[in-house]
N, C-alpha and C positions, 0 to 999 in steps of 0.2 A: 388293413395295416395294422400293426401296433402301432397306431397313429401312422402306418404306411398308407397309400395309396387312399383308401377311404376308409382307414382306421383299423380293419383287420382284412385281412387276403381273404377269407372266406366271402363276406360280404363283397367284395371287390368282384371276386369270380362270379359270383351268382350274378350280381347286375351285369356283369360282362354278358354273359351267356344270353340274358333277356335282351340287352341290346343288339346281338347281333343276329336275333332270330324275331324278334317282334316289329310288326309294323305300327306306324303310329294312328291310333284311333281317335275318333271324336272325344272331347271331354263328357263327362256325364252330364245329363240335364240337370239345370242350376238346383235348386236348393234340396229338394228330397232326396236322400240317398237312405236305402232302407237299412233299418239297425240290425246287424247281426245277432244272434242269440250269445249270450256271454258263456264261455268256454268254461270248462272244470277248473278250479283253482290252481295258478301255480304255486308250485311249492316253494319256488324262491321270493314270493311276495308274502310269506306267512300265511298262505291259505286264502288270501284275497282273492274276491272275484275279479274278472275283469274290469265291471261296472265301478268297484270300489278303487282299483287300480287307476284306473281311469281319472276319478275325480282326485286323486293324489297327484296324478301329471299334469292337470289343468292347475292345481293349488301353486305347482311348481314354477309352473310357465307364469303366473301372474306375478309370483316373487322374484321372477326374473324380469320382468317388465311388460309384459305382455299384457295387450288389454282386454277386459271382458268383452269388449266388441270382437274381437278377432276370435275368442274363445268361443262365442256364441255362432261365427260365422263358420267356424272350422268344425262344431261340433257333430254335424251329420255325417261328416267324413271320417272321423275317428270311431271307426268300429273294427272288431275283431275278425280275421280271416284266418282260419285254420290251414288253408291253403298255401298261404305265403311260407307259412312255418313250416310247412311239409316240404317246400319247394327249397328252401334253406338248409334243411337238413338232409335233402336226397341228393345234392348236386356233384357231379364229378365232370367238372369243365376240362382241366387241362392235363390229362391222362395220356400223352400222345407227343409223339416226337416234334422238337422243335421245327426241322425242316416242314414237317405236315403243316404246322400250325401256322408257320412263315409263310409258305408256299400260299396257305389258302388267304390269309390275313394280310400280308403285305404283297397282293399280287400286284400287276402293272397297272390294273384301271385303279386302284387306288392312289396307288403313286403319283399317277397322272392326274386324278381326281384333286388331291392334293396341290400340286403344282399349278392347276386352275384355279383353285380357291386363293391361293397365295396372291395370282395375279389380279382376280376379281376383287380383292378387299385389298390391293396393295398400302393403300392410305392406314387402314388399320394395323397389318401386320409392321410396317415401317414405323409407326409410333410405338406399338408394342415391344419391338426390338430396341429402340431407342429408349424407352422409360424402365424395361424390364432387364435387357440385356438376353433375351431368350430368342434364337433363330427360328425365322417364320416355318422353317421345317419340322423343328420341333413340335410347335403348336398344331401344325395342319395333320401330323401323324397322329397325335392322341385324338384330334378331332374326328379324323377318318376313323381309328379303329372304335371309339367309343359309340359312334353313333351313324357313321357314313354322313358325314357332315348333316346332321339332323335329318337324317330319314329314317333312321330307328332309334328313336328314344325311351322305347316303352311303352306300354299301353294300360299300366295298372295307376288306380290313384295313391299316390303318394304317401298322405296322411294315414291310410289304412294299412300299409303296408310297413309303414314306422311303428305304429302303435301295437300292430302285431306281434313284430318282432321284439319291441320294447317288453311286450308281456312273457315272451317265452324268456326261459331263464338262460338261454346260452349267453347273451351279451345283452342282458337287459338294461344296464346302467348307460351302454355307449346309444343305445336307440332311444331310450327317455331323452338322453342330451339332443338326438337327432331329432325327436319330436319338437321338443322346444324350440330348436333352431328353424325347422318349418314354421313354426306359428311366429317366429320372429320374422320369417321371409314375409308373409301375410301382413304382420303388423305395419310392418314399414313401407307396404305399397308395392313391392316387386310383383309379386303375384297373388292370384286369387284363390281362394281352396280349391274351385273346380279346374283352375287350370295347372294344377299340380299333378300332372299325369307323366308317370316315367317308368324305370325298371321298378322289378317286386322287391329290391333292395333296398328301395327309397332313394334312388339317385334321382338327378334331375338335371335336364338341360342337354345341350348338344355335346357338351364334353362329360356328362354324367359326375356333377358335383353332388355328395353328400350334403345335406343340410347346413351343416358347422362349416363345412368349407363354403358354399354359397354365402352365407352370413359375413365370414370373416376375409373372403377373397374375390367375391364379386365385385364388378366396378361397372359403373355407368360409363360406358366409352363411346357411346353413339349422343350423349348429353340430353336424353329425353327424360331425364328423372326418374327413369325406374333401372334397375338391374335384371335384365330381362336375359337369361341364358337360352330359353327356349326358342325365340324369335329374333333375336337381334344378333348376328354373325359379329357385329362390333364388340358388343359386349361379350361373346361368347371368346373372342380375340383376346382381348385386354383382361378379362378374368381368368384364362387359363394361364396367359402369362405373368399375371400377378402370383397366382398360385405356385407356377412351378419357381417362379424367382424366389418367391418371400416364403411360401411354405414348402418347399423342396429342396431350397437354397442353392439354385443353379449359380453356376461360377461363368458370368460373363465371359466371351471371348474364347471359350474353351471348348475342346472336340467334348463327342460323350461315347462314340462306338467306331471302330473301324474293323474291317475284315483284315485277317492277317495270315499267314501261310506259317506253320511252326515246323521243326525238323523234328526227325523221328526219334532223336536223342534229347528231347527238352527235359530237362527235370521237372517231371510231371506233378511231381508235390508243390510246386511254386505256383502251378495253372489253377489259381483260385481267387475269386474278388476279394479275399480277406489279404491278399499279396499283391501289394505296389512295389513295382520296380521302376527306375528311371528307363526311359525307351531304349538309352545308351545300352541297359544292361541287358534288354530283350534282344539288343541287334546283337550283341555280342555272343549272345547263346544261339543265334542262330534265325531268329523270328524275322522275315520280313513282310512286306505287301504281299500281295496274292500273286503278283506278275514278276515278284522276285527282286523289285527294287527295294535297297535297304530302308530300314526306318530311320529316322532323323537322330542323329548324336546328340541328343540334348537330355536333360534331367526332368523332362515332363513325366510325372508318376503315372503309372498305368498297371492294369491287372490282364492277365490273360485270362479269357474265358472261352471253356470248351461245354457250350451247351448239351453235346452229344459225344462228349469224351473225345479223345485224341485221333479219332479216324473220322468226325464229321467236321463242322464247319468251326473256325476260329475266329476270336474277337481280340481286338485291343480295346478295353474298356476302361474310359478315363473316370476320375472323380466325379464327372456329371452323370455318369450311367447311375450312380445313387438315387438321383432324382426319379429314374425310371423304376428302380425296384423300391423305391417308396410310394409311386402312384399306385402302383400294384405289385406285391411282392412273389408274385407267380414269376420265376425265372425265365420261363418259356414266353410268356406276354410281354415281360420287361425287355427281353432280347429283341422280339420281335417288333415292338414299339421303335425300340433304338434304331433297327435296320432301317424299318420304314421311313424313318428320319432321313437316314443318310442316304437312303435311294431318293427321297422327295430333293434333298440338297443336291444330288446329281451323281452320287454313287453309282458303281456298276454292282450287278446282281452279284449275289455271293456265288462261290463255286460249289456245285455238287459233289458230294463225297465221291471219292475214286473208288468204293465199291459199297454194296449197302451195310448201313450199321445195325446190328444185330440190336435187339431189343428184348428185355427179357417179359414173357408175358405177365398180365396183370396178376394172376395168382402166385405166379413166382417172384413177383416182385413184392408182393404183400407178405409172402412168406421170409424174404430178406429184409423186409422191416422189421418182422417179429425177431427173427434172430438177432438183427441188430439191437433190440430193445433188451432180450435177454443178455446181450453183451454189455448192455449197462449205458447204451448211447438213447439220446432224447432225439426220435425223429418225428416230434410232431403226431398225428393222427396217422395210426395204420390204416392207410388207405389205397395201397396200390399206386400211389401217386409219388413221382420223385419231386419231391420239394426241396428246400434249400438244405433243412435240417438232414433230410435220409442222403443229401449229397455229401455233407460235410462226414457224417458218419460211413459212408461209403469210401470216401477218400482215407479217411483215419483206418480203417480194416484193410485196404488195399496197402496201405504203409506196412501194416503189422504182418501182413502174409507176403511182402514183398512183389507187389504186383504193382504196374503202373499206376500210379495215383492220380487218374484224371478225374475222379469222382462218378465215373461211367457204371453203373452196375453190369457184371457178365455173370453169364452162366457158372465161368471158373470160379468167380469169388462166391456164388451161391454154393458151388460144391463144397468148397473150403471151409464155409460157415457151417454147412452140413455135418460137416468132421471128414470129409473126403472121401466118403464110402458110398455117396449116392451118385446114381446115374446122371451125368450131365444132358440134359432133356434140349431137342432142337429148339433153337430161338427163333422168332420171329424177325424178318427183316424187313425193312422200309427204306427205298431211295429216297 
């Protein structure tokens, strides 16, 4: 995250990919970790070798208060791994429809596990809600999505991941800071270097905190003197609540996401997270709950969110939904997390689209992004994935061409941008 979820969406997406696929392996044998050969000098470090770069990082850590004892203890793990860098550059996680992703990640078993964990750790959840104002379902949804409640935390040495990404030129400063934060975690006695096993993007624990967030928001909720987000459910619950409340600015007592039904004549240009209207205004425009019940006639501000355009699921996103897009600024992940939390809290399953929703094939979505860039829009990376910048550019272009401005790219929009002369190719459809 741009200091969103874990500072940059790319890092968060990568960490998430590892989380859902890797099984936790035993930590490496204690002291001896073979030292990797130094890679070619990185251009962003003025040609410095990895060894020289690492020396400078250690000096920065000492200046930040890390003890020489911790530096010595961690040094065998501070090695370069080109494979980590390759994975960081080669990922493509969220190039799929929301209904596909949510159908898998917010499945009934994960909802049920969330409800069971809330019952099992009722005291910690109750305390967390009292102290931080974050509902148990919100904490449990992140817990389930990030690691299946501790079952899948990753299997790679965190220090190796962090220092490798720090030496790479893409987000060097960010990961230098994360490396120093990891050393601080060791220094204050929360974890030992050999215990720091997690995702290849450097995240730790059952709700996948990057070390900076671990340092700033982890709390000793079980009173054992350590902040242990790998093994202590109480620490996981309290720390996650602390981060959501104080790091992501959760608004106590307010909702986050509710499914709605939108009318066919809704002013689509208003369906955007940047547009907030009182619920009474949305009610006047014909927005209802899925079963037709009217929205409350009040002034609570909310946005209409259409993750798959006007023919897909529709949600009322409240100010607290910003915490989800800060946790991870992939709209697909954020909406899935909010939806799963609502399900754990007792909401009904979302309605399936009345008909298949057409999705541009990867190559055509990438072409559309290229055309948007030529038209002067900033879509971020041209990668065939519909991120929030691409959605904003699509909406603006739909308005320009007089199309329903629901932010969903279509074959018609692509044909218009090609100049109206290209054949409209068949789109893939997914239910």
